[in-house]
BAKEVEX-524220 format. One record per residue (C-alpha): x, y, z; residue number from 1; residue in three letters; chain. Coordinates in nm, 4 decimals, always signed. Each point is the difference from the previous one (the first is absolute). Layout:
// residues N
east->X north->Y up->Z n->NUM res->Ala chain->A
...
// end
This chain:
// residues 312
east->+3.3520 north->-1.6863 up->+0.2420 n->1 res->Unk chain->A
east->-0.1588 north->-0.0614 up->+0.3223 n->2 res->Unk chain->A
east->-0.1257 north->+0.2482 up->+0.2341 n->3 res->Unk chain->A
east->-0.2049 north->+0.0585 up->+0.3072 n->4 res->Unk chain->A
east->-0.3694 north->+0.0958 up->-0.0363 n->5 res->Unk chain->A
east->-0.0448 north->+0.1873 up->+0.3072 n->6 res->Unk chain->A
east->-0.3581 north->+0.0217 up->+0.1222 n->7 res->Unk chain->A
east->-0.1564 north->+0.3581 up->-0.0002 n->8 res->Unk chain->A
east->-0.3205 north->-0.0803 up->+0.2092 n->9 res->Unk chain->A
east->+0.0220 north->+0.0213 up->+0.3804 n->10 res->Unk chain->A
east->-0.0943 north->-0.3727 up->+0.0543 n->11 res->Unk chain->A
east->+0.2750 north->-0.1153 up->-0.2280 n->12 res->Unk chain->A
east->+0.2708 north->+0.2172 up->+0.1509 n->13 res->Unk chain->A
east->-0.0941 north->-0.1193 up->+0.3481 n->14 res->Unk chain->A
east->-0.0098 north->-0.3577 up->-0.0971 n->15 res->Unk chain->A
east->+0.3382 north->+0.0313 up->-0.1657 n->16 res->Unk chain->A
east->+0.1608 north->+0.1644 up->+0.3001 n->17 res->Unk chain->A
east->-0.1524 north->-0.2860 up->+0.2257 n->18 res->Unk chain->A
east->+0.1453 north->-0.2697 up->-0.2393 n->19 res->Unk chain->A
east->+0.3451 north->+0.1439 up->+0.0109 n->20 res->Unk chain->A
east->+0.0013 north->+0.0279 up->+0.3808 n->21 res->Unk chain->A
east->-0.1488 north->-0.3577 up->+0.0377 n->22 res->Unk chain->A
east->+0.2758 north->-0.1355 up->-0.2329 n->23 res->Unk chain->A
east->+0.2886 north->+0.1881 up->+0.1688 n->24 res->Unk chain->A
east->-0.1241 north->-0.1184 up->+0.3412 n->25 res->Unk chain->A
east->-0.0330 north->-0.3491 up->-0.1375 n->26 res->Unk chain->A
east->+0.3582 north->-0.0045 up->-0.1263 n->27 res->Unk chain->A
east->+0.1345 north->+0.1483 up->+0.3312 n->28 res->Unk chain->A
east->+0.3704 north->+0.0425 up->+0.0000 n->29 res->Unk chain->A
east->+0.0281 north->-0.1781 up->-0.3238 n->30 res->Unk chain->A
east->-0.1762 north->+0.2752 up->-0.1944 n->31 res->Unk chain->A
east->+0.1857 north->+0.1555 up->-0.2752 n->32 res->Unk chain->A
east->-0.1427 north->+0.3369 up->+0.0612 n->33 res->Unk chain->A
east->+0.1205 north->+0.0714 up->+0.3547 n->34 res->Unk chain->A
east->+0.3289 north->+0.1773 up->-0.1022 n->35 res->Unk chain->A
east->-0.2061 north->+0.1898 up->-0.2512 n->36 res->Unk chain->A
east->-0.2619 north->+0.1161 up->+0.2342 n->37 res->Unk chain->A
east->+0.2437 north->+0.0898 up->+0.2632 n->38 res->Unk chain->A
east->+0.2167 north->+0.2103 up->-0.2556 n->39 res->Unk chain->A
east->-0.3244 north->+0.1723 up->-0.1312 n->40 res->Unk chain->A
east->-0.1367 north->+0.0689 up->+0.3384 n->41 res->Unk chain->A
east->-0.3205 north->-0.1940 up->-0.0680 n->42 res->Unk chain->A
east->-0.2026 north->-0.1270 up->+0.3038 n->43 res->Unk chain->A
east->-0.2747 north->-0.2398 up->-0.1080 n->44 res->Unk chain->A
east->-0.1394 north->-0.0159 up->+0.3362 n->45 res->Unk chain->A
east->-0.0504 north->+0.3791 up->+0.0052 n->46 res->Unk chain->A
east->-0.1301 north->+0.0049 up->-0.3465 n->47 res->Unk chain->A
east->-0.2664 north->-0.2782 up->+0.1089 n->48 res->Unk chain->A
east->-0.1144 north->+0.2019 up->+0.2891 n->49 res->Unk chain->A
east->-0.0458 north->+0.3021 up->-0.2277 n->50 res->Unk chain->A
east->-0.1653 north->-0.2211 up->-0.2424 n->51 res->Unk chain->A
east->-0.2389 north->-0.1416 up->+0.2467 n->52 res->Unk chain->A
east->-0.0912 north->+0.3559 up->+0.1104 n->53 res->Unk chain->A
east->-0.0404 north->+0.0747 up->-0.3925 n->54 res->Unk chain->A
east->-0.2416 north->-0.2925 up->-0.0254 n->55 res->Unk chain->A
east->-0.2261 north->+0.1206 up->+0.3122 n->56 res->Unk chain->A
east->+0.0019 north->+0.3622 up->-0.1543 n->57 res->Unk chain->A
east->-0.1066 north->-0.1550 up->-0.3266 n->58 res->Unk chain->A
east->-0.2812 north->-0.1857 up->+0.1673 n->59 res->Unk chain->A
east->-0.1119 north->+0.3355 up->+0.1509 n->60 res->Unk chain->A
east->+0.0467 north->+0.1707 up->-0.3421 n->61 res->Unk chain->A
east->-0.2301 north->-0.2610 up->-0.1777 n->62 res->Unk chain->A
east->-0.2545 north->+0.0518 up->+0.2561 n->63 res->Unk chain->A
east->-0.0041 north->+0.3819 up->-0.0102 n->64 res->Unk chain->A
east->+0.0073 north->-0.0129 up->-0.3858 n->65 res->Unk chain->A
east->-0.2965 north->-0.2055 up->-0.0020 n->66 res->Unk chain->A
east->-0.1881 north->+0.2084 up->+0.2287 n->67 res->Unk chain->A
east->+0.1026 north->+0.2853 up->-0.1932 n->68 res->Unk chain->A
east->-0.1293 north->-0.1261 up->-0.3265 n->69 res->Unk chain->A
east->-0.3267 north->-0.1190 up->+0.1664 n->70 res->Unk chain->A
east->-0.0539 north->+0.3687 up->+0.1462 n->71 res->Unk chain->A
east->+0.1028 north->+0.1438 up->-0.3387 n->72 res->Unk chain->A
east->-0.2667 north->-0.2204 up->-0.1724 n->73 res->Unk chain->A
east->-0.2695 north->+0.1002 up->+0.2625 n->74 res->Unk chain->A
east->+0.0885 north->+0.3777 up->-0.0374 n->75 res->Unk chain->A
east->-0.0191 north->-0.0234 up->-0.3997 n->76 res->Unk chain->A
east->-0.3173 north->-0.1889 up->+0.0266 n->77 res->Unk chain->A
east->-0.1557 north->+0.2683 up->+0.2140 n->78 res->Unk chain->A
east->+0.1358 north->+0.2914 up->-0.2294 n->79 res->Unk chain->A
east->-0.0880 north->-0.1349 up->-0.3255 n->80 res->Unk chain->A
east->-0.3857 north->+0.0809 up->-0.0003 n->81 res->Unk chain->A
east->+0.0842 north->+0.3092 up->+0.1948 n->82 res->Unk chain->A
east->+0.2118 north->+0.1355 up->-0.2942 n->83 res->Unk chain->A
east->-0.2199 north->-0.1198 up->-0.2550 n->84 res->Unk chain->A
east->-0.2753 north->+0.2106 up->+0.1614 n->85 res->Unk chain->A
east->+0.2244 north->+0.2838 up->+0.0503 n->86 res->Unk chain->A
east->+0.1095 north->+0.0089 up->-0.3609 n->87 res->Unk chain->A
east->-0.3621 north->-0.0511 up->-0.1291 n->88 res->Unk chain->A
east->-0.1179 north->+0.2971 up->+0.2194 n->89 res->Unk chain->A
east->+0.2601 north->+0.2251 up->-0.1168 n->90 res->Unk chain->A
east->-0.0521 north->-0.0759 up->-0.3659 n->91 res->Unk chain->A
east->-0.3475 north->+0.0564 up->+0.0447 n->92 res->Unk chain->A
east->+0.0526 north->+0.3515 up->+0.1764 n->93 res->Unk chain->A
east->+0.2331 north->+0.0985 up->-0.2652 n->94 res->Unk chain->A
east->-0.2420 north->-0.0924 up->-0.2677 n->95 res->Unk chain->A
east->-0.2721 north->+0.1868 up->+0.2113 n->96 res->Unk chain->A
east->+0.2150 north->+0.3248 up->+0.0327 n->97 res->Unk chain->A
east->+0.1677 north->+0.0166 up->-0.3478 n->98 res->Unk chain->A
east->+0.0993 north->+0.2476 up->-0.1071 n->99 res->Unk chain->A
east->+0.0694 north->+0.1273 up->+0.3641 n->100 res->Unk chain->A
east->+0.1479 north->-0.3234 up->+0.0905 n->101 res->Unk chain->A
east->+0.2438 north->+0.1927 up->+0.2528 n->102 res->Unk chain->A
east->-0.2883 north->-0.0209 up->+0.2299 n->103 res->Unk chain->A
east->+0.1117 north->-0.3561 up->+0.0850 n->104 res->Unk chain->A
east->+0.2447 north->+0.1640 up->+0.2374 n->105 res->Unk chain->A
east->-0.2738 north->+0.0911 up->+0.2280 n->106 res->Unk chain->A
east->-0.0481 north->-0.3772 up->+0.0342 n->107 res->Unk chain->A
east->+0.3591 north->-0.0484 up->+0.0768 n->108 res->Unk chain->A
east->+0.1200 north->-0.1272 up->-0.3538 n->109 res->Unk chain->A
east->+0.3015 north->+0.1328 up->-0.1644 n->110 res->Unk chain->A
east->-0.0585 north->+0.0597 up->-0.3951 n->111 res->Unk chain->A
east->+0.2521 north->+0.1205 up->-0.2586 n->112 res->Unk chain->A
east->-0.0568 north->+0.2651 up->-0.2509 n->113 res->Unk chain->A
east->-0.0756 north->-0.2525 up->-0.2663 n->114 res->Unk chain->A
east->-0.2727 north->-0.1560 up->+0.2462 n->115 res->Unk chain->A
east->+0.1959 north->-0.2889 up->+0.1119 n->116 res->Unk chain->A
east->-0.0939 north->-0.1335 up->+0.3504 n->117 res->Unk chain->A
east->+0.2948 north->-0.0762 up->+0.2081 n->118 res->Unk chain->A
east->-0.0430 north->-0.2754 up->+0.2634 n->119 res->Unk chain->A
east->+0.2363 north->-0.0298 up->+0.2904 n->120 res->Unk chain->A
east->+0.2125 north->-0.3178 up->+0.0738 n->121 res->Unk chain->A
east->-0.0040 north->-0.1667 up->+0.3210 n->122 res->Unk chain->A
east->-0.2862 north->-0.1065 up->+0.2065 n->123 res->Unk chain->A
east->-0.0083 north->+0.2847 up->+0.2467 n->124 res->Unk chain->A
east->+0.0011 north->+0.2693 up->-0.2634 n->125 res->Unk chain->A
east->-0.2729 north->-0.1853 up->-0.1970 n->126 res->Unk chain->A
east->-0.2105 north->-0.0255 up->+0.3226 n->127 res->Unk chain->A
east->+0.0678 north->+0.3860 up->+0.0667 n->128 res->Unk chain->A
east->-0.1410 north->+0.0880 up->-0.3503 n->129 res->Unk chain->A
east->-0.2894 north->-0.2562 up->+0.0426 n->130 res->Unk chain->A
east->-0.0848 north->+0.1883 up->+0.3235 n->131 res->Unk chain->A
east->+0.0095 north->+0.3397 up->-0.1672 n->132 res->Unk chain->A
east->-0.2330 north->-0.1089 up->-0.2483 n->133 res->Unk chain->A
east->-0.2467 north->-0.1699 up->+0.2376 n->134 res->Unk chain->A
east->+0.0252 north->+0.3107 up->+0.2248 n->135 res->Unk chain->A
east->-0.0958 north->+0.2470 up->-0.2864 n->136 res->Unk chain->A
east->-0.2920 north->-0.2490 up->-0.1077 n->137 res->Unk chain->A
east->-0.1364 north->-0.0059 up->+0.3752 n->138 res->Unk chain->A
east->+0.0287 north->+0.3883 up->+0.0169 n->139 res->Unk chain->A
east->-0.3199 north->+0.0238 up->-0.2122 n->140 res->Unk chain->A
east->-0.2479 north->-0.0030 up->+0.2500 n->141 res->Unk chain->A
east->-0.2639 north->+0.2425 up->-0.1664 n->142 res->Unk chain->A
east->+0.0267 north->-0.0806 up->-0.3594 n->143 res->Unk chain->A
east->+0.1004 north->-0.3515 up->-0.1431 n->144 res->Unk chain->A
east->+0.3586 north->-0.0686 up->-0.0718 n->145 res->Unk chain->A
east->+0.1077 north->+0.0112 up->-0.3499 n->146 res->Unk chain->A
east->+0.1476 north->-0.3578 up->+0.0462 n->147 res->Unk chain->A
east->-0.3238 north->-0.1354 up->+0.1332 n->148 res->Unk chain->A
east->-0.1354 north->-0.1131 up->-0.3424 n->149 res->Unk chain->A
east->+0.3316 north->-0.1910 up->-0.0806 n->150 res->Unk chain->A
east->+0.0291 north->-0.1757 up->+0.3421 n->151 res->Unk chain->A
east->-0.3719 north->-0.1108 up->-0.0337 n->152 res->Unk chain->A
east->+0.0221 north->-0.1162 up->-0.3280 n->153 res->Unk chain->A
east->+0.3353 north->-0.1952 up->+0.0638 n->154 res->Unk chain->A
east->-0.1422 north->-0.1307 up->+0.3239 n->155 res->Unk chain->A
east->+0.3078 north->+0.1515 up->+0.1841 n->156 res->Unk chain->A
east->-0.0340 north->+0.0394 up->+0.3984 n->157 res->Unk chain->A
east->+0.2720 north->+0.2466 up->+0.1039 n->158 res->Unk chain->A
east->-0.0623 north->-0.1025 up->+0.3710 n->159 res->Unk chain->A
east->+0.1106 north->-0.3515 up->-0.0825 n->160 res->Unk chain->A
east->+0.2976 north->+0.1431 up->-0.2061 n->161 res->Unk chain->A
east->+0.0964 north->+0.2197 up->+0.3070 n->162 res->Unk chain->A
east->-0.0164 north->-0.2868 up->+0.2348 n->163 res->Unk chain->A
east->+0.1980 north->-0.2325 up->-0.2452 n->164 res->Unk chain->A
east->+0.2365 north->+0.2746 up->-0.0218 n->165 res->Unk chain->A
east->+0.0814 north->+0.0227 up->+0.3650 n->166 res->Unk chain->A
east->+0.0618 north->-0.3781 up->+0.0128 n->167 res->Unk chain->A
east->+0.2267 north->+0.0387 up->-0.2961 n->168 res->Unk chain->A
east->+0.2015 north->+0.2613 up->+0.1830 n->169 res->Unk chain->A
east->+0.0360 north->-0.2559 up->+0.3040 n->170 res->Unk chain->A
east->+0.1086 north->-0.2537 up->-0.2380 n->171 res->Unk chain->A
east->+0.2694 north->+0.2323 up->-0.1559 n->172 res->Unk chain->A
east->+0.1338 north->+0.0729 up->+0.3429 n->173 res->Unk chain->A
east->+0.0111 north->-0.3484 up->+0.0758 n->174 res->Unk chain->A
east->+0.1568 north->-0.0796 up->-0.3365 n->175 res->Unk chain->A
east->+0.2606 north->+0.2532 up->+0.0285 n->176 res->Unk chain->A
east->+0.1130 north->-0.1515 up->+0.3354 n->177 res->Unk chain->A
east->+0.0214 north->-0.3507 up->-0.1358 n->178 res->Unk chain->A
east->+0.1984 north->+0.1275 up->-0.2873 n->179 res->Unk chain->A
east->+0.2477 north->+0.1614 up->+0.2235 n->180 res->Unk chain->A
east->+0.0074 north->-0.3077 up->+0.2052 n->181 res->Unk chain->A
east->+0.0778 north->-0.2106 up->-0.3020 n->182 res->Unk chain->A
east->+0.2670 north->+0.2430 up->-0.1068 n->183 res->Unk chain->A
east->+0.1958 north->-0.0114 up->+0.3239 n->184 res->Unk chain->A
east->-0.0166 north->-0.3711 up->+0.0208 n->185 res->Unk chain->A
east->+0.1132 north->-0.0316 up->-0.3478 n->186 res->Unk chain->A
east->+0.2697 north->+0.2463 up->+0.0621 n->187 res->Unk chain->A
east->+0.1401 north->-0.1741 up->+0.3126 n->188 res->Unk chain->A
east->-0.0233 north->-0.3212 up->-0.1767 n->189 res->Unk chain->A
east->+0.1999 north->+0.0964 up->-0.3048 n->190 res->Unk chain->A
east->+0.2559 north->+0.1924 up->+0.2140 n->191 res->Unk chain->A
east->+0.0333 north->-0.3106 up->+0.2344 n->192 res->Unk chain->A
east->+0.0922 north->-0.2114 up->-0.3258 n->193 res->Unk chain->A
east->+0.2669 north->+0.2415 up->-0.1410 n->194 res->Unk chain->A
east->+0.3033 north->-0.1696 up->+0.1762 n->195 res->Unk chain->A
east->-0.1228 north->-0.3630 up->-0.0537 n->196 res->Unk chain->A
east->-0.0528 north->+0.0508 up->-0.3692 n->197 res->Unk chain->A
east->+0.3441 north->+0.1591 up->-0.0369 n->198 res->Unk chain->A
east->+0.1508 north->-0.2992 up->+0.2023 n->199 res->Unk chain->A
east->-0.2041 north->-0.2435 up->-0.2213 n->200 res->Unk chain->A
east->+0.1449 north->+0.1661 up->-0.3301 n->201 res->Unk chain->A
east->+0.3521 north->-0.0069 up->+0.1538 n->202 res->Unk chain->A
east->-0.0280 north->-0.3559 up->+0.0870 n->203 res->Unk chain->A
east->-0.1511 north->-0.1019 up->-0.3294 n->204 res->Unk chain->A
east->+0.2850 north->+0.1741 up->-0.1706 n->205 res->Unk chain->A
east->+0.2757 north->-0.1703 up->+0.2097 n->206 res->Unk chain->A
east->-0.1674 north->-0.3476 up->-0.0744 n->207 res->Unk chain->A
east->-0.0095 north->+0.0330 up->-0.3696 n->208 res->Unk chain->A
east->+0.3922 north->+0.0426 up->+0.0249 n->209 res->Unk chain->A
east->+0.0333 north->-0.2528 up->+0.2450 n->210 res->Unk chain->A
east->-0.1931 north->-0.2514 up->-0.1723 n->211 res->Unk chain->A
east->+0.0732 north->+0.1111 up->-0.3657 n->212 res->Unk chain->A
east->-0.0035 north->-0.3462 up->-0.1459 n->213 res->Unk chain->A
east->-0.2750 north->-0.1488 up->+0.2034 n->214 res->Unk chain->A
east->-0.2583 north->+0.2923 up->+0.0353 n->215 res->Unk chain->A
east->-0.2919 north->-0.2307 up->+0.0737 n->216 res->Unk chain->A
east->+0.1442 north->-0.0473 up->+0.3388 n->217 res->Unk chain->A
east->-0.1439 north->+0.3619 up->+0.0669 n->218 res->Unk chain->A
east->-0.3288 north->-0.1808 up->-0.0039 n->219 res->Unk chain->A
east->+0.0727 north->-0.1564 up->+0.3456 n->220 res->Unk chain->A
east->-0.0033 north->+0.3648 up->+0.1267 n->221 res->Unk chain->A
east->-0.3355 north->+0.0809 up->-0.1453 n->222 res->Unk chain->A
east->+0.1471 north->+0.2085 up->-0.3007 n->223 res->Unk chain->A
east->-0.1661 north->-0.0526 up->-0.3354 n->224 res->Unk chain->A
east->+0.2554 north->-0.0664 up->-0.2750 n->225 res->Unk chain->A
east->-0.0835 north->+0.0771 up->-0.3741 n->226 res->Unk chain->A
east->+0.2385 north->-0.1250 up->-0.2538 n->227 res->Unk chain->A
east->-0.1355 north->+0.1874 up->-0.3019 n->228 res->Unk chain->A
east->+0.1288 north->+0.3369 up->-0.0844 n->229 res->Unk chain->A
east->-0.1855 north->+0.2935 up->+0.1680 n->230 res->Unk chain->A
east->-0.2420 north->+0.1404 up->-0.2172 n->231 res->Unk chain->A
east->-0.0703 north->+0.3594 up->+0.0200 n->232 res->Unk chain->A
east->-0.3581 north->+0.0472 up->+0.0526 n->233 res->Unk chain->A
east->-0.2599 north->+0.2634 up->+0.0920 n->234 res->Unk chain->A
east->-0.1089 north->+0.0178 up->+0.3689 n->235 res->Unk chain->A
east->-0.2911 north->+0.1544 up->+0.1531 n->236 res->Unk chain->A
east->+0.0241 north->+0.1175 up->+0.3896 n->237 res->Unk chain->A
east->-0.3174 north->+0.0654 up->+0.1772 n->238 res->Unk chain->A
east->+0.0274 north->+0.2244 up->+0.2987 n->239 res->Unk chain->A
east->-0.2771 north->+0.0650 up->+0.2599 n->240 res->Unk chain->A
east->-0.1252 north->+0.3572 up->+0.0588 n->241 res->Unk chain->A
east->+0.2305 north->+0.1918 up->+0.2354 n->242 res->Unk chain->A
east->+0.2501 north->-0.2816 up->+0.0109 n->243 res->Unk chain->A
east->+0.3457 north->-0.0455 up->-0.1174 n->244 res->Unk chain->A
east->+0.2139 north->-0.2660 up->-0.1697 n->245 res->Unk chain->A
east->+0.3659 north->-0.0276 up->+0.0712 n->246 res->Unk chain->A
east->+0.3039 north->-0.1286 up->-0.2196 n->247 res->Unk chain->A
east->-0.1432 north->-0.0436 up->-0.3448 n->248 res->Unk chain->A
east->+0.2687 north->-0.1022 up->-0.2450 n->249 res->Unk chain->A
east->-0.0078 north->+0.0918 up->-0.3508 n->250 res->Unk chain->A
east->+0.2689 north->+0.0157 up->-0.2853 n->251 res->Unk chain->A
east->+0.1421 north->+0.3328 up->-0.0729 n->252 res->Unk chain->A
east->-0.1831 north->+0.1332 up->-0.3408 n->253 res->Unk chain->A
east->-0.3407 north->-0.1562 up->+0.0984 n->254 res->Unk chain->A
east->-0.3164 north->+0.1912 up->+0.0015 n->255 res->Unk chain->A
east->-0.1660 north->+0.0530 up->+0.3180 n->256 res->Unk chain->A
east->-0.3504 north->+0.0800 up->-0.0861 n->257 res->Unk chain->A
east->-0.2983 north->+0.1029 up->+0.2253 n->258 res->Unk chain->A
east->-0.2695 north->-0.1896 up->-0.1301 n->259 res->Unk chain->A
east->-0.2342 north->+0.0480 up->+0.3050 n->260 res->Unk chain->A
east->-0.2370 north->+0.2968 up->+0.0754 n->261 res->Unk chain->A
east->+0.2130 north->+0.1317 up->+0.2967 n->262 res->Unk chain->A
east->+0.3309 north->+0.2103 up->+0.0126 n->263 res->Unk chain->A
east->+0.3088 north->-0.1767 up->+0.1229 n->264 res->Unk chain->A
east->+0.3107 north->+0.1175 up->+0.1674 n->265 res->Unk chain->A
east->+0.3200 north->-0.1855 up->-0.1185 n->266 res->Unk chain->A
east->+0.2795 north->+0.0028 up->+0.2478 n->267 res->Unk chain->A
east->+0.3499 north->-0.0859 up->-0.0892 n->268 res->Unk chain->A
east->+0.1317 north->-0.3143 up->+0.1805 n->269 res->Unk chain->A
east->-0.1213 north->-0.2472 up->+0.2745 n->270 res->Unk chain->A
east->-0.1891 north->+0.2269 up->+0.1983 n->271 res->Unk chain->A
east->-0.2847 north->+0.2706 up->-0.0051 n->272 res->Unk chain->A
east->+0.2494 north->+0.2897 up->+0.0657 n->273 res->Unk chain->A
east->+0.1425 north->+0.2943 up->-0.1904 n->274 res->Unk chain->A
east->-0.1487 north->+0.2064 up->-0.2599 n->275 res->Unk chain->A
east->-0.2534 north->-0.1908 up->-0.1985 n->276 res->Unk chain->A
east->-0.0868 north->+0.0205 up->-0.3956 n->277 res->Unk chain->A
east->-0.3509 north->+0.0521 up->-0.0126 n->278 res->Unk chain->A
east->-0.1521 north->-0.2279 up->-0.2694 n->279 res->Unk chain->A
east->-0.3556 north->+0.1018 up->-0.0832 n->280 res->Unk chain->A
east->-0.2772 north->-0.2333 up->-0.1186 n->281 res->Unk chain->A
east->+0.0507 north->-0.0817 up->-0.3642 n->282 res->Unk chain->A
east->+0.3535 north->+0.1062 up->-0.0131 n->283 res->Unk chain->A
east->+0.3238 north->-0.1848 up->-0.0451 n->284 res->Unk chain->A
east->+0.3592 north->+0.0517 up->+0.0682 n->285 res->Unk chain->A
east->+0.3274 north->-0.1743 up->-0.1039 n->286 res->Unk chain->A
east->+0.2017 north->-0.1902 up->+0.2640 n->287 res->Unk chain->A
east->+0.3300 north->+0.2079 up->-0.0166 n->288 res->Unk chain->A
east->+0.3095 north->-0.0880 up->+0.1963 n->289 res->Unk chain->A
east->-0.0789 north->-0.0063 up->+0.3735 n->290 res->Unk chain->A
east->-0.3549 north->-0.1096 up->-0.0579 n->291 res->Unk chain->A
east->+0.0712 north->-0.3819 up->-0.0617 n->292 res->Unk chain->A
east->-0.1158 north->-0.0467 up->+0.3683 n->293 res->Unk chain->A
east->-0.2587 north->+0.2315 up->+0.1121 n->294 res->Unk chain->A
east->-0.3073 north->+0.0207 up->+0.2348 n->295 res->Unk chain->A
east->-0.3303 north->+0.1422 up->-0.0515 n->296 res->Unk chain->A
east->-0.2977 north->+0.1652 up->+0.1834 n->297 res->Unk chain->A
east->-0.3729 north->+0.0219 up->-0.0990 n->298 res->Unk chain->A
east->-0.1177 north->+0.3315 up->+0.0768 n->299 res->Unk chain->A
east->-0.3651 north->-0.0649 up->-0.0157 n->300 res->Unk chain->A
east->-0.1864 north->-0.0751 up->+0.3080 n->301 res->Unk chain->A
east->-0.2814 north->-0.1661 up->-0.1404 n->302 res->Unk chain->A
east->+0.1026 north->-0.1764 up->-0.3341 n->303 res->Unk chain->A
east->+0.2722 north->-0.2703 up->-0.0729 n->304 res->Unk chain->A
east->+0.2614 north->+0.0709 up->-0.2366 n->305 res->Unk chain->A
east->+0.1684 north->-0.2014 up->-0.2942 n->306 res->Unk chain->A
east->+0.3565 north->+0.0375 up->-0.1129 n->307 res->Unk chain->A
east->+0.1052 north->-0.1848 up->-0.3106 n->308 res->Unk chain->A
east->+0.3761 north->-0.0639 up->-0.0865 n->309 res->Unk chain->A
east->+0.0630 north->-0.0304 up->-0.3750 n->310 res->Unk chain->A
east->+0.3706 north->-0.1526 up->-0.0807 n->311 res->Unk chain->A
east->+0.2084 north->+0.1763 up->-0.2426 n->312 res->Unk chain->A
// end
């Protein structure tokens, strides 16, 4: 049975809307859609205005996302040797102080009763730990620091690490700002397309009935008509850090699996509103009644998420 293969990517969605508008304008008063558009309250001119705004916000989003990734890479490049030196230093101190390894606390470290060293996450917290260790090392002005032998043997210069750490913090601030900009532009873009996407689906549904025996005519409006039976297949949805995705459709009974490394909020319906279901990384849920259409938000501010939809 023929069906419409609706685009799920932003470019495909905007292209389809423009094709529908172009065809309706070309047909003028002879367009078979005029009565339906009026009865459904569909204003293609207004949709196109919002679509053009969304296109502009998508360009800004892509630029901010590119800058965000670049800053993240620069920060990580600076932090990698610092963390390698930090871990090596603490492991050396732990070995040196054993069995009194709790002395690592004087160097800023946190260690469990079983002797496991805990390292914080996040650039700022890691630089704080590094600075505490360096301050303790620098406090030995009369006698040599217990860490000096390791630093000398490993050719580690804590002054260089300190300077790189300060730069990494600046990159972190810029990265956070760029990420926030990308999130804002992404959200504006998606919200501006909500009504247009709904109108596209209403139009497509009407035309499938209108041209029931000649469905290929929908191709003149930009619709992709597939003659084969719809095959249920697994889908993977990528979602940028701190961003959200609206109007995800899934069959009731399907498995919604968080296959990424970040926690996701699942909202019932078209928008990010109401009380969400927290779907932790690595966990799954079954799409119950009411969740055949849902929206989701990535709670991480630094890592993209992934959602896998597995049909029943």
